[in-house]
C-alpha positions as CSV (number, residue, x, y, z in Angstrom):
1,M,-14.3,24.9,-67.8
2,N,-11.1,23.2,-66.8
3,F,-12.2,19.7,-65.9
4,D,-8.6,18.6,-65.1
5,K,-9.1,20.7,-61.9
6,F,-12.0,18.4,-60.9
7,F,-9.8,15.3,-61.3
8,Q,-7.0,16.9,-59.4
9,L,-9.3,17.8,-56.5
10,A,-10.9,14.4,-56.5
11,K,-7.6,12.7,-56.3
12,E,-6.4,14.9,-53.4
13,A,-9.6,13.9,-51.6
14,G,-8.8,10.2,-51.9
15,I,-11.0,9.5,-55.0
16,T,-8.7,7.2,-57.0
17,E,-10.7,7.4,-60.3
18,S,-13.4,9.9,-61.3
19,Q,-15.7,10.8,-64.1
20,I,-17.9,13.8,-64.9
21,Q,-20.7,14.2,-67.5
22,I,-22.4,17.4,-68.6
23,G,-25.7,17.5,-70.4
24,R,-27.3,20.6,-71.8
25,S,-30.7,21.1,-73.4
26,T,-32.6,24.0,-74.9
27,S,-36.1,23.9,-76.2
28,T,-38.8,26.1,-77.7
29,S,-42.4,25.0,-77.7
30,I,-45.6,26.6,-79.0
31,D,-49.2,25.3,-78.7
32,L,-52.2,26.6,-80.6
33,F,-55.8,26.2,-79.5
34,H,-58.8,27.9,-81.3
35,H,-56.3,29.9,-83.4
36,E,-54.7,31.4,-80.4
37,I,-51.3,30.8,-78.8
38,E,-52.1,28.8,-75.7
39,N,-48.5,28.2,-74.7
40,Y,-45.2,29.6,-75.7
41,S,-42.1,28.6,-73.7
42,V,-38.3,28.7,-74.1
43,N,-36.4,26.5,-71.6
44,S,-32.8,25.6,-71.0
45,S,-31.5,23.0,-68.6
46,Q,-28.2,21.6,-67.5
47,S,-27.2,18.5,-65.6
48,V,-23.9,17.5,-64.2
49,I,-23.3,13.9,-63.1
50,A,-20.1,12.9,-61.4
51,C,-18.9,9.6,-60.0
52,G,-15.8,8.0,-58.6
53,I,-14.1,5.2,-56.6
54,Y,-13.4,6.0,-53.0
55,N,-11.9,3.3,-50.7
56,G,-12.9,0.7,-53.2
57,K,-16.5,1.8,-53.3
58,F,-18.5,3.5,-56.0
59,G,-20.2,6.9,-55.3
60,S,-22.1,9.3,-57.5
61,A,-23.5,12.8,-57.3
62,R,-25.4,15.2,-59.5
63,T,-26.3,18.9,-59.7
64,E,-27.7,21.5,-62.2
65,K,-25.0,24.1,-61.4
66,L,-21.6,24.4,-63.0
67,D,-19.6,27.1,-61.2
68,K,-16.6,27.5,-58.9
69,D,-18.4,25.6,-56.1
70,T,-19.5,22.7,-58.2
71,F,-16.4,20.6,-58.0
72,P,-16.0,20.6,-54.2
73,Y,-19.7,19.9,-53.9
74,L,-19.6,16.9,-56.2
75,I,-16.5,15.5,-54.6
76,N,-18.0,15.6,-51.1
77,K,-21.2,14.0,-52.3
78,I,-19.3,11.2,-54.1
79,I,-17.4,10.5,-50.8
80,L,-20.6,10.5,-48.8
81,A,-22.4,8.2,-51.2
82,A,-19.4,5.8,-51.4
83,S,-19.2,5.7,-47.6
84,K,-22.7,4.3,-47.4
85,I,-21.9,1.3,-49.7
86,E,-21.0,-1.9,-47.9
87,K,-19.2,-3.8,-50.7
88,E,-15.7,-2.7,-51.6
89,D,-15.3,-4.3,-55.0
90,A,-16.4,-1.4,-57.2
91,Q,-15.5,-1.9,-60.9
92,P,-12.8,0.5,-62.2
93,L,-14.0,3.3,-64.4
94,F,-13.7,2.8,-68.1
95,E,-10.5,3.7,-69.8
96,G,-12.0,4.0,-73.3
97,S,-12.9,1.9,-76.4
98,N,-10.4,1.2,-79.2
99,K,-12.5,3.1,-81.7
100,Y,-15.4,5.5,-81.7
101,H,-17.6,6.2,-84.7
102,K,-18.2,9.9,-84.4
103,K,-20.6,11.7,-86.8
104,N,-22.0,15.2,-87.0
105,V,-25.8,15.0,-86.7
106,F,-26.4,18.6,-85.7
107,N,-28.5,20.4,-88.3
108,A,-27.4,24.0,-88.4
109,E,-29.9,24.7,-91.2
110,L,-32.8,23.9,-88.8
111,E,-31.5,26.3,-86.2
112,A,-31.1,29.1,-88.9
113,I,-34.8,28.9,-89.9
114,P,-36.6,31.9,-88.2
115,L,-39.0,31.0,-85.5
116,S,-41.6,33.2,-87.3
117,K,-41.5,30.7,-90.2
118,K,-42.1,27.8,-87.8
119,L,-45.0,29.7,-86.2
120,E,-46.5,30.5,-89.6
121,D,-46.3,26.7,-90.5
122,L,-48.0,25.8,-87.2
123,K,-50.9,28.1,-87.9
124,K,-51.1,26.7,-91.4
125,L,-51.3,23.2,-90.0
126,E,-54.1,24.1,-87.7
127,N,-56.1,25.7,-90.5
128,L,-55.4,22.7,-92.8
129,V,-56.9,20.4,-90.2
130,Y,-60.1,22.4,-89.9
131,E,-60.4,22.6,-93.7
132,Q,-60.3,18.8,-94.2
133,D,-63.9,18.1,-92.9
134,K,-66.7,20.2,-91.6
135,R,-67.2,17.7,-88.7
136,V,-63.9,18.8,-87.2
137,N,-64.8,21.1,-84.4
138,E,-61.7,21.3,-82.3
139,V,-58.0,21.3,-83.1
140,E,-54.9,21.5,-81.0
141,A,-51.6,22.0,-82.9
142,G,-48.1,22.0,-81.4
143,F,-44.5,22.7,-82.4
144,A,-41.3,22.1,-80.5
145,E,-37.6,22.4,-81.3
146,I,-35.0,20.8,-79.1
147,S,-31.2,20.9,-79.0
148,T,-29.1,18.7,-76.8
149,A,-25.4,18.4,-76.1
150,S,-23.4,16.1,-73.9
151,E,-19.8,15.9,-72.8
152,F,-18.0,13.1,-71.0
153,Y,-14.6,13.2,-69.2
154,N,-12.8,10.9,-66.9
155,S,-9.5,10.7,-65.0
156,H,-8.2,8.2,-67.5
157,G,-8.1,11.0,-70.1
158,L,-11.2,10.0,-72.0
159,K,-13.0,13.0,-73.6
160,L,-16.2,12.6,-75.6
161,K,-18.7,15.0,-77.0
162,Q,-21.9,14.9,-79.1
163,K,-24.6,17.3,-80.1
164,R,-28.0,17.0,-81.9
165,N,-31.2,18.9,-82.6
166,Y,-34.6,18.1,-84.0
167,Y,-38.2,19.4,-84.2
168,Y,-41.7,18.1,-84.2
169,F,-45.1,19.1,-85.2
170,S,-48.3,17.6,-83.7
171,A,-52.0,17.8,-84.4
172,Y,-54.9,16.6,-82.4
173,A,-58.4,16.7,-84.0
174,V,-61.8,16.2,-82.5
175,A,-64.6,15.4,-85.0
176,N,-68.4,15.3,-84.2
177,D,-71.1,13.9,-86.5
178,G,-74.0,14.9,-84.2
179,K,-74.1,11.5,-82.5
180,E,-70.6,10.9,-81.3
181,S,-67.2,12.5,-81.1
182,K,-64.0,10.9,-82.2
183,T,-60.4,12.0,-81.9
184,N,-57.1,11.3,-83.6
185,Y,-53.5,12.4,-83.1
186,E,-50.5,12.7,-85.5
187,A,-47.0,13.8,-84.9
188,F,-44.0,14.3,-87.2
189,L,-40.4,14.2,-85.8
190,E,-37.3,15.1,-87.8
191,S,-34.2,17.3,-88.0
192,D,-34.5,18.1,-91.7
193,Y,-37.2,20.8,-92.1
194,S,-37.6,20.2,-95.8
195,K,-39.2,16.8,-95.1
196,L,-42.2,18.5,-93.4
197,N,-45.5,17.9,-95.2
198,L,-48.3,19.8,-93.5
199,E,-50.9,18.8,-96.0
200,E,-50.3,15.1,-95.6
201,M,-50.2,15.4,-91.8
202,A,-53.5,17.3,-91.7
203,K,-55.2,14.8,-94.0
204,K,-54.0,11.8,-91.9
205,V,-55.2,13.2,-88.6
206,V,-58.7,14.0,-89.9
207,T,-59.1,10.9,-91.9
208,G,-58.1,8.8,-88.8
209,A,-60.7,10.6,-86.7
210,I,-63.6,10.4,-89.3
211,A,-62.9,6.7,-89.9
212,K,-63.8,5.9,-86.3
213,F,-67.5,6.9,-86.6
214,G,-70.0,4.1,-86.2
215,G,-67.8,1.7,-84.4
216,D,-69.1,-1.4,-82.7
217,T,-67.8,-4.3,-80.8
218,I,-67.2,-7.8,-82.1
219,E,-67.9,-11.5,-81.2
220,S,-65.3,-12.7,-78.7
221,K,-62.9,-15.3,-80.3
222,K,-59.5,-15.7,-81.9
223,Y,-58.9,-13.6,-85.0
224,P,-56.0,-13.1,-87.5
225,T,-54.7,-9.8,-86.2
226,V,-52.7,-7.0,-87.8
227,L,-51.1,-4.5,-85.4
228,R,-50.4,-1.0,-86.7
229,Y,-46.7,-0.1,-86.5
230,D,-46.9,2.1,-83.4
231,I,-49.0,-0.5,-81.6
232,C,-46.5,-3.3,-82.5
233,S,-43.8,-1.0,-81.2
234,A,-45.3,-1.1,-77.7
235,F,-45.0,-4.9,-77.7
236,I,-41.5,-4.8,-79.1
237,S,-40.5,-2.5,-76.2
238,A,-42.0,-5.0,-73.7
239,F,-40.1,-7.8,-75.4
240,L,-36.8,-5.9,-75.4
241,S,-37.1,-5.3,-71.6
242,S,-36.5,-9.0,-71.2
243,T,-33.2,-8.7,-73.1
244,I,-31.7,-6.4,-70.5
245,A,-29.0,-8.4,-68.7
246,D,-30.0,-6.9,-65.3
247,E,-33.4,-8.6,-65.7
248,V,-31.9,-11.9,-66.8
249,Q,-29.5,-12.0,-63.9
250,R,-32.3,-11.2,-61.4
251,H,-34.2,-14.1,-62.9
252,S,-37.1,-11.8,-63.9
253,S,-36.7,-12.1,-67.7
254,L,-38.9,-14.1,-70.1
255,L,-35.7,-14.7,-72.1
256,E,-33.5,-16.2,-69.3
257,G,-31.5,-19.1,-70.6
258,K,-32.7,-18.6,-74.2
259,L,-29.6,-17.0,-75.7
260,N,-28.9,-18.4,-79.2
261,T,-32.2,-20.2,-79.3
262,K,-35.3,-19.5,-81.3
263,V,-37.7,-17.3,-79.3
264,A,-39.9,-15.9,-82.1
265,S,-41.0,-16.4,-85.7
266,S,-38.2,-16.4,-88.3
267,K,-39.9,-13.3,-89.6
268,L,-38.7,-11.3,-86.6
269,T,-35.3,-9.5,-86.8
270,I,-34.7,-6.7,-84.3
271,E,-31.5,-4.6,-84.5
272,E,-30.2,-1.8,-82.4
273,K,-28.6,0.8,-84.6
274,P,-27.3,3.8,-82.6
275,L,-24.9,4.7,-85.3
276,V,-27.5,5.4,-88.0
277,K,-27.2,9.1,-88.8
278,N,-30.5,10.4,-87.5
279,I,-31.8,12.2,-84.5
280,F,-31.3,9.2,-82.3
281,F,-27.6,8.8,-83.1
282,T,-25.2,8.3,-80.2
283,Y,-21.7,7.0,-80.4
284,F,-21.0,6.4,-76.7
285,D,-23.0,5.3,-73.7
286,D,-23.1,6.7,-70.2
287,E,-20.0,4.8,-69.2
288,G,-18.0,6.0,-72.2
289,V,-18.2,2.7,-74.0
290,A,-18.4,3.0,-77.8
291,T,-21.8,1.9,-79.2
292,Y,-22.2,-0.3,-82.3
293,N,-25.0,-1.6,-84.5
294,K,-26.1,-5.1,-83.4
295,A,-28.7,-7.8,-84.0
296,I,-30.6,-8.5,-80.9
297,V,-32.9,-11.0,-82.5
298,K,-32.1,-12.4,-86.0
299,N,-34.7,-14.5,-87.9
300,G,-36.3,-15.3,-84.5
301,V,-33.1,-16.3,-82.7
302,L,-32.0,-14.3,-79.7
303,K,-28.4,-13.2,-80.4
304,T,-27.5,-11.1,-77.4
305,Y,-28.6,-9.6,-74.1
306,L,-28.0,-5.9,-73.6
307,Y,-25.2,-5.2,-71.1
308,N,-23.6,-2.4,-69.2
309,R,-20.0,-3.0,-67.8
310,E,-21.1,-4.4,-64.5
311,T,-23.6,-6.9,-65.8
312,A,-21.2,-7.8,-68.6
313,A,-18.5,-8.6,-66.0
314,K,-20.9,-10.9,-64.2
315,D,-21.4,-13.0,-67.4
316,G,-17.8,-12.8,-68.5
317,V,-18.6,-10.8,-71.7
318,E,-17.9,-7.3,-73.1
319,S,-20.4,-4.5,-72.5
320,T,-22.7,-4.0,-75.5
321,G,-22.5,-0.2,-75.0
322,N,-25.9,0.1,-73.4
323,G,-24.9,1.6,-70.0
324,A,-27.3,4.4,-68.9
325,W,-27.8,6.3,-65.7
326,E,-30.8,5.3,-63.7
327,G,-30.8,7.5,-60.6
328,S,-27.6,7.1,-58.7
329,K,-26.4,4.0,-60.5
330,I,-25.7,2.8,-64.0
331,G,-28.4,0.7,-65.5
332,T,-29.1,-0.4,-69.1
333,S,-31.1,0.9,-72.0
334,Y,-31.4,0.7,-75.7
335,N,-31.6,3.2,-78.5
336,S,-32.7,3.4,-82.1
337,I,-34.4,0.1,-82.7
338,Y,-35.0,-1.2,-86.2
339,V,-37.3,-4.1,-86.9
340,K,-36.8,-5.7,-90.4
341,P,-39.8,-5.0,-92.6
342,G,-41.4,-7.4,-95.1
343,K,-41.7,-7.2,-98.8
344,Q,-45.5,-6.8,-99.1
345,S,-47.6,-3.6,-99.1
346,F,-50.2,-3.3,-96.4
347,E,-52.9,-4.2,-98.9
348,E,-51.0,-7.3,-99.9
349,L,-50.4,-8.2,-96.2
350,I,-54.1,-8.2,-95.3
351,A,-55.3,-9.7,-98.6
352,P,-55.4,-13.3,-97.4
353,I,-57.4,-12.4,-94.2
354,E,-61.1,-13.3,-94.7
355,D,-62.2,-12.3,-91.2
356,G,-59.7,-10.5,-89.0
357,V,-58.9,-7.4,-87.0
358,Y,-56.6,-4.4,-87.5
359,I,-55.6,-2.8,-84.2
360,T,-54.9,0.9,-84.3
361,D,-55.2,2.0,-80.6
362,I,-54.5,0.3,-77.3
363,M,-55.0,1.5,-73.7
364,G,-53.6,0.2,-70.5
365,L,-50.8,-2.1,-71.8
366,G,-48.4,-0.8,-69.1
367,T,-50.7,-2.1,-66.3
368,G,-52.1,-5.0,-68.3
369,M,-48.7,-6.7,-69.0
370,N,-47.3,-9.3,-66.6
371,T,-43.6,-8.9,-67.2
372,R,-42.7,-12.3,-65.6
373,S,-45.2,-14.4,-67.6
374,G,-45.6,-12.2,-70.7
375,D,-49.4,-12.5,-70.4
376,F,-51.2,-9.2,-71.3
377,S,-54.7,-7.8,-71.7
378,C,-55.6,-4.3,-72.7
379,Q,-58.5,-2.2,-74.2
380,A,-58.3,-1.7,-78.0
381,E,-59.8,-0.1,-81.0
382,G,-59.4,-0.7,-84.7
383,F,-61.1,-2.0,-87.8
384,R,-62.6,-5.3,-89.0
385,I,-60.8,-7.0,-91.9
386,R,-63.3,-8.6,-94.3
387,N,-62.3,-10.5,-97.4
388,G,-58.8,-8.9,-97.4
389,K,-59.9,-5.3,-97.0
390,L,-60.5,-2.9,-94.1
391,A,-64.1,-2.7,-93.1
392,E,-66.1,-1.2,-90.2
393,P,-64.5,0.4,-87.2
394,L,-64.3,-1.5,-83.9
395,N,-64.4,-0.2,-80.3
396,L,-65.2,-1.7,-76.9
397,I,-62.9,-4.6,-77.5
398,T,-60.0,-6.1,-75.6
399,L,-56.8,-7.6,-76.9
400,S,-55.1,-10.3,-74.9
401,G,-52.5,-13.0,-75.2
402,N,-48.9,-13.9,-74.4
403,L,-45.9,-11.8,-75.6
404,L,-43.7,-14.8,-76.6
405,K,-46.5,-16.7,-78.2
406,M,-47.6,-13.6,-80.1
407,F,-44.1,-13.2,-81.7
408,K,-43.9,-16.9,-82.4
409,D,-47.2,-16.5,-84.3
410,L,-45.9,-13.6,-86.3
411,K,-46.5,-14.2,-90.0
412,G,-44.8,-11.1,-91.3
413,F,-44.5,-7.3,-91.6
414,S,-45.6,-4.9,-94.4
415,K,-42.8,-3.1,-96.2
416,E,-43.9,0.4,-95.1
417,A,-41.6,0.9,-92.1
418,K,-42.0,4.1,-90.1
419,M,-40.2,5.6,-87.2
420,T,-42.1,6.1,-83.9
421,L,-41.5,9.1,-81.6
422,G,-39.7,6.7,-79.2
423,G,-37.1,5.8,-81.8
424,T,-38.3,2.4,-83.1
425,C,-38.5,1.9,-86.9
426,L,-41.0,-0.8,-87.9
427,A,-44.0,-1.7,-90.1
428,D,-47.5,-3.1,-89.5
429,A,-47.3,-6.7,-88.2
430,Y,-49.5,-9.7,-89.1
431,I,-50.1,-12.1,-86.2
432,K,-51.7,-15.5,-87.1
433,S,-54.2,-15.4,-84.2
434,M,-54.9,-13.3,-81.2
435,N,-57.7,-13.2,-78.6
436,I,-60.2,-10.5,-79.2
437,G,-62.8,-9.9,-76.6
438,G,-66.1,-8.2,-77.4
439,K,-69.7,-9.4,-77.0
């Protein structure tokens, strides 16, 4: 489509600067239950977001259509939205970064693999889970393949495009020993199909469920605590929300006034790496600003807040390339987080712990976290650590503490870093002491 026509019409309507973004997505998903296809769906979607400056005010609009009527519709909506804004000091649209680090992360080989092969592997995964242990009496297996593409154009002549695709397999197992039922879930996310290991995935999901049999509570007190990588990721996300400049400027961030000061243990280094060539790669943000790899926390010291162009202007700094649409306005987000791992294996990490806890599941952190104070409390499950080794399973326990204190008490990470489904790469974390509630 000729987007120059959009800019021409916008200018004729009195919109001095304009921008348009198109996002497209296609997905195929299959779910198996009791050896039958429970769900099979193929979906495609499209979103068109436009914005502009009208009478010194910012307005935006969105639609799912892209036809001959789309441009006039968007222009009218931009003018209407801008007319409702009181302030007339809208920031000019972005003209472009000096350099963009483009990479091709679309895997054509994945797309070329027949769907019949992927369905065959999904059925194999389900069977492998059942075969692991006779106590497994229910299995849900799923597959999805997603392809996304985005385009960005503005009236300053900026033109940006990127495309990516990936797949994931998931398995959910229910095991029953005659006294109790336990569940476990595993998922694998990648763009390279050759990295799929169905046998390993099946073994992990069943081993995880079986290990939970016979769980009990624990005496309430402080324990040396190890957080499994995905559990630690949830706390990292809560921590990173306080690095968003919007939150700092609204005085609702735990990290306000702490730039270039030590806010955590020297064992903590958090980097955003949007330019790593993986399924989370992105070389520009929703304002057209070039992204770059950056340290957010380095050896415990807070190195930067995360900015879009508006919040950066308020602080007199440059955008960090973290602008993201939030409804009708540009907010801030982060992408592809890497937490520096340690040098010890998991076994070496827990070896010094005589009596501790390994947390493998948490529930209710979203509602149990006070974002202003950092205090949190949530239900948890896991395992006792005795004499440096994993011991009996634990349930009916609570995990509580303070987010900043927890990361100040961080003693280290194992070396086995893994990528979560949300795009955070990290390893299991050893915390000196945490409050565990039980009996």
